[in-house]
DOMITI-181215 format. One line per field, with one value per residue (C-alpha): residue in one letter; x, y, z. Coordinates in nm, 2 decimals, decimal comma, padded with zeros to 4 digits. Layout:
BEGIN
rest <- [a:...]
east <- [X:...]
north <- [Y:...]
up <- [Z:...]
//
This chain:
BEGIN
rest <- [x:x:x:x:x:x:x:x:x:x:x:x:x:x:x:x:x:x:x:x:x:x:x:x:x:x:x:x:x:x:x:x:x:x:x:x:x:x:x:x:x:x:x:x:x:x:x:x:x:x:x:x:x:x:x:x:x:x:x:x:x:x:x:x:x:x:x:x:x:x:x:x:x:x:x:x:x:x:x:x:x:x:x:x:x:x:x:x:x:x:x:x:x:x:x:x:x:x:x:x:x:x:x:x:x:x:x:x:x:x:x:x:x:x:x:x:x:x:x:x:x:x:x:x:x:x:x:x:x:x:x:x:x:x:x:x:x:x:x:x:x:x:x:x:x:x:x:x:x:x:x:x:x:x:x:x:x:x:x:x:x:x:x:x:x:x:x:x:x:x:x:x:x:x:x:x:x:x:x:x:x:x:x:x:x:x:x:x:x:x:x:x:x:x:x:x:x:x:x:x:x:x:x:x:x:x:x:x:x:x:x:x:x:x:x:x:x:x:x:x:x:x:x:x:x:x:x:x:x:x:x:x:x:x:x:x:x:x:x:x:x:x:x:x:x:x:x:x:x:x:x:x:x:x:x:x:x:x:x:x:x:x:x:x:x:x:x:x:x:x:x:x:x:x:x:x:x:x:x:x:x:x:x:x:x:x:x:x:x:x:x:x:x:x:x:x:x:x:x:x:x:x:x:x:x:x:x:x:x:x:x:x:x:x:x:x:x:x:x:x:x:x:x:x:x:x:x:x:x:x:x:x:x:x:x:x:x:x:x:x:x:x:x:x:x:x:x:x:x:x]
east <- [12,44:12,37:12,63:12,62:12,68:13,06:12,92:12,89:13,03:13,34:13,67:13,89:14,07:14,40:14,31:14,30:14,64:14,74:14,63:14,73:15,14:15,11:15,03:15,28:15,52:15,44:15,52:15,81:15,91:15,82:15,99:16,33:16,29:16,25:16,51:16,73:16,63:16,75:17,04:17,17:17,06:17,28:17,49:17,91:18,00:17,81:17,93:17,66:17,76:17,55:17,64:17,58:17,65:17,90:18,08:18,31:18,23:18,37:18,33:18,34:18,43:18,58:18,91:18,89:18,68:18,43:18,04:17,83:17,64:17,52:17,45:17,31:17,27:17,05:17,02:16,96:17,17:17,38:17,62:17,92:18,31:18,38:18,06:17,99:17,79:17,85:18,02:18,17:18,17:18,44:18,49:18,76:18,96:18,93:19,03:19,36:19,39:19,38:19,61:19,82:19,79:19,93:20,16:20,34:20,33:20,53:20,76:20,85:20,84:21,17:21,32:21,29:21,46:21,78:21,77:21,80:22,10:22,19:22,04:22,32:22,20:22,24:22,59:22,68:22,53:22,80:23,09:23,01:22,94:23,29:23,47:23,30:23,40:23,76:23,78:23,69:23,98:24,19:24,10:24,13:24,44:24,57:24,46:24,65:24,95:24,91:24,85:25,16:25,38:25,28:25,32:25,63:25,72:25,65:25,77:25,45:25,37:25,12:24,92:24,74:24,75:24,36:24,31:24,64:24,45:24,10:24,24:24,39:24,07:23,87:24,14:24,08:23,67:23,70:23,93:23,70:23,41:23,61:23,67:23,27:23,22:23,46:23,28:22,97:23,06:23,23:22,90:22,70:22,91:22,88:22,52:22,29:22,46:22,41:22,25:22,03:21,84:21,77:21,61:21,43:21,32:21,26:21,05:20,84:20,83:20,65:20,39:20,30:20,30:20,04:19,83:19,83:19,75:19,46:19,31:19,34:19,14:18,89:18,90:18,85:18,56:18,40:18,31:18,36:18,25:18,61:18,38:18,10:17,85:17,53:17,47:17,40:17,41:17,41:17,52:17,56:17,29:17,35:17,49:17,67:18,03:18,24:18,56:18,81:18,71:18,31:18,20:17,93:17,82:17,85:17,93:17,84:18,07:17,87:18,15:18,28:18,04:18,11:17,93:18,11:18,07:18,22:18,36:18,34:18,80:18,68:18,54:18,82:19,05:18,75:18,77:19,01:19,04:18,87:18,62:18,29:17,99:17,62:17,45:17,07:16,91:16,56:16,38:16,46:16,50:16,45:16,73:17,10:17,41:17,75:18,05:18,40:18,57:18,77:18,98:18,99:19,14:19,45:19,34:19,07:18,80:18,52:18,21:18,00:17,65:17,47:17,64:17,38:17,61:17,53:17,81:17,86:17,88:18,24:18,37:18,63:18,53:18,75:18,60:18,54:18,47:18,26:18,31:17,92:17,87:17,52:17,52:17,12:17,21:16,97:17,23:17,23:17,47:17,43:17,13:17,18:17,27:17,33:17,61:17,67:18,05:18,05:18,37:18,56:18,62:18,91:18,79:18,45:18,62:18,61]
north <- [-02,33:-02,05:-01,80:-01,63:-01,23:-01,10:-00,89:-00,53:-00,24:-00,04:-00,22:-00,32:-00,05:-00,20:-00,13:00,23:00,21:00,08:00,30:00,63:00,45:00,40:00,77:00,89:00,69:00,83:01,17:01,09:00,96:01,28:01,50:01,29:01,29:01,68:01,71:01,52:01,70:02,06:01,92:01,80:02,17:02,33:02,56:02,40:02,73:02,94:03,01:03,19:03,35:03,56:03,87:04,27:04,55:04,75:05,13:05,37:05,62:05,97:06,16:06,54:06,74:07,12:07,17:07,47:07,51:07,75:07,79:07,67:07,90:07,73:07,38:07,34:06,98:06,74:06,35:06,19:06,49:06,42:06,66:06,71:06,78:07,09:07,20:07,42:07,19:07,40:07,74:07,88:08,20:08,40:08,70:08,58:08,50:08,81:08,99:08,81:08,91:09,28:09,27:09,06:09,33:09,58:09,38:09,35:09,71:09,79:09,51:09,64:09,97:09,85:09,68:09,97:10,21:09,95:09,91:10,24:10,30:10,63:10,93:11,23:11,47:11,21:11,19:11,53:11,58:11,27:11,47:11,79:11,59:11,43:11,79:11,93:11,63:11,68:12,06:12,01:11,80:12,00:12,27:12,08:11,94:12,30:12,40:12,08:12,24:12,62:12,54:12,26:12,56:12,82:12,53:12,52:12,90:12,97:12,64:12,49:12,78:12,96:12,68:12,46:12,04:12,05:12,25:12,06:11,71:11,89:12,00:11,66:11,47:11,72:11,64:11,26:11,30:11,53:11,28:10,98:11,17:11,26:10,89:10,80:11,06:10,90:10,60:10,71:10,89:10,57:10,37:10,65:10,60:10,23:10,20:09,92:09,53:09,28:09,10:09,37:09,33:08,97:09,03:09,26:09,02:08,79:08,97:09,06:08,73:08,59:08,91:08,72:08,42:08,50:08,67:08,34:08,12:08,36:08,33:07,98:07,96:08,16:07,90:07,64:07,82:07,61:07,24:07,10:06,82:06,60:06,41:06,30:06,15:06,09:06,24:05,95:06,17:06,50:06,47:06,87:07,14:07,53:07,67:07,36:07,41:07,25:07,09:06,84:06,56:06,63:06,51:06,72:06,47:06,14:06,07:05,77:05,74:05,66:05,46:05,24:05,01:04,65:04,30:04,13:03,81:03,45:03,18:02,85:02,67:02,39:02,68:02,91:02,80:02,90:03,27:03,50:03,87:04,04:03,80:03,90:03,89:03,99:04,14:04,10:04,24:04,15:04,42:04,41:03,99:04,09:04,30:04,23:04,49:04,41:04,33:04,22:04,02:04,27:04,10:03,79:03,79:03,60:03,47:03,23:03,33:03,14:03,21:03,53:03,41:03,67:03,43:03,18:02,89:02,53:02,46:02,44:02,77:02,62:02,56:02,82:03,07:03,34:03,73:03,83:04,18:04,23:04,54:04,68:04,95:05,10:05,41:05,46:05,41:05,13:04,94:05,09:04,97:04,68:04,54:04,16:04,08:03,76:03,71:03,51:03,47:03,31:03,05:02,92:02,60:02,52:02,71:02,48:02,16:01,99]
up <- [-07,72:-07,47:-07,37:-07,06:-07,07:-06,90:-06,60:-06,64:-06,38:-06,31:-06,39:-06,08:-05,90:-06,03:-06,38:-06,24:-06,14:-06,43:-06,62:-06,44:-06,44:-06,78:-06,88:-06,61:-06,77:-07,11:-06,96:-06,81:-07,19:-07,34:-07,10:-07,12:-07,52:-07,46:-07,25:-07,50:-07,80:-07,61:-07,48:-07,84:-07,96:-07,73:-07,93:-07,86:-07,99:-07,72:-07,33:-07,13:-06,83:-06,57:-06,41:-06,32:-06,49:-06,35:-06,43:-06,33:-06,05:-05,97:-05,63:-05,69:-05,40:-05,40:-05,28:-05,06:-04,75:-04,79:-04,80:-05,13:-05,30:-05,58:-05,67:-06,04:-06,09:-05,93:-05,89:-06,29:-06,48:-06,83:-06,74:-07,00:-06,94:-06,78:-06,73:-06,40:-06,11:-05,83:-05,69:-05,34:-05,19:-05,35:-05,14:-04,95:-05,26:-05,42:-05,09:-05,16:-05,49:-05,40:-05,17:-05,38:-05,63:-05,37:-05,22:-05,60:-05,66:-05,35:-05,47:-05,82:-05,70:-05,48:-05,77:-06,03:-05,79:-05,71:-06,07:-06,18:-05,94:-05,76:-05,87:-06,02:-05,74:-05,46:-05,60:-05,59:-05,24:-05,13:-05,33:-05,10:-04,80:-04,86:-04,93:-04,61:-04,39:-04,59:-04,48:-04,16:-04,08:-04,22:-04,04:-03,71:-03,84:-03,85:-03,49:-03,34:-03,52:-03,42:-03,04:-03,04:-03,21:-02,93:-02,67:-02,81:-02,84:-02,46:-02,30:-02,25:-02,03:-02,33:-02,38:-02,14:-02,19:-02,18:-02,45:-02,68:-02,58:-02,67:-03,03:-03,10:-03,03:-03,27:-03,52:-03,48:-03,51:-03,83:-03,96:-03,89:-04,07:-04,36:-04,38:-04,35:-04,60:-04,87:-04,82:-04,82:-05,16:-05,36:-05,24:-05,42:-05,73:-05,74:-05,69:-05,52:-05,46:-05,75:-05,38:-05,33:-05,68:-05,62:-05,31:-05,44:-05,77:-05,50:-05,32:-05,66:-05,74:-05,39:-05,46:-05,78:-05,69:-05,35:-05,64:-05,87:-05,55:-05,50:-05,84:-05,84:-05,52:-05,78:-06,00:-05,74:-05,59:-05,94:-05,91:-06,28:-06,46:-06,52:-06,79:-06,95:-06,67:-06,48:-06,15:-05,91:-05,60:-05,49:-05,10:-05,03:-05,07:-05,09:-04,77:-04,62:-04,57:-04,85:-04,78:-04,95:-04,73:-04,82:-05,18:-05,33:-05,63:-05,69:-06,09:-06,27:-06,57:-06,91:-07,08:-07,09:-06,90:-06,82:-06,69:-06,40:-06,43:-06,34:-06,58:-06,40:-06,40:-06,65:-06,90:-06,84:-07,13:-07,36:-07,30:-07,42:-07,37:-07,72:-07,78:-07,96:-07,70:-07,67:-07,35:-07,30:-06,99:-06,79:-06,91:-07,27:-07,32:-07,71:-07,74:-07,67:-07,72:-07,89:-07,63:-07,60:-07,34:-07,18:-06,90:-06,76:-06,37:-06,29:-05,95:-05,88:-05,61:-05,48:-05,68:-05,49:-05,36:-05,62:-05,94:-06,07:-06,20:-06,19:-06,02:-05,62:-05,42:-05,30:-05,63:-05,77:-06,07:-06,24:-06,30:-06,65:-06,75:-07,09:-07,20:-07,31:-07,60:-07,47:-07,68:-07,56:-07,17:-07,13:-06,85:-06,53:-06,18:-06,06:-06,30:-06,38:-06,70:-06,93:-07,15:-07,43:-07,57:-07,90:-07,91:-08,17:-08,29:-08,11:-07,76:-07,79:-07,81:-07,45]
//
């Protein structure tokens, strides 16, 4: 029996479409299986967050207004505590120190004179003055007595009234001078008052305080690093006029460093301060640094635009600071970082 062979040629168009659909379905099945495998392989004991490196900064400024004569640090320099970073012109405070030294000398001599009291020679001079005043008073009294006797003997005709009045006035003056000399002698014997000594001591203390202030200004003419840090920026140059309101350097503190990340509200209960973590950066993805959770915010906020999360932008998150051990100084301010927090069994349960 004769059989007619099937006509040869390309398959119909619908067969090509069917084959392409089968290929696409197979690829989709493979992708779905891979996703399920990856989802099944996620570690429920690990929380992954994304954030940026942060560190504290210090703005250094001179405490006095003076001309800068030297700056000894540049951007990127590592500085140690107490290292001198800059100097001001010291001529003015040094002149103030010299002036204060002179004032201290004057005040010290005045105080020493008061504490030594009256010299014996001065007391002897006061005694002689008092004796002379007493003699003058006695002579004036005798003159007045003689004039009065002569007038009485002559029934007022031998002595004029004017002479009698003049003798009486001289006697009063002599008595007053005697009293003044006696009081001056008493003051010389008693010596200076306690109030005068206290005033001289206060003046000496004020002069010493002025010197200490000038010396303090000399010390403050040197700008020193308060802590180990890295110079981020140098804002002034030699020749500029420094002041407390114009920072000269901005320092970035090397330790501690932390990563500022944000935890979605549903995962907040899984994170506690002190939990162990690892931090990695994009430049060295194979390397991770040990870290720990140091701070969890108590107030929620909206997700920052720079944070990468799977939640919507309007969802609430809590700031978390993860402290990082970075002995090699690999982390930089603002650098993106990935945080992996190891969760315990109780915290990992949904």
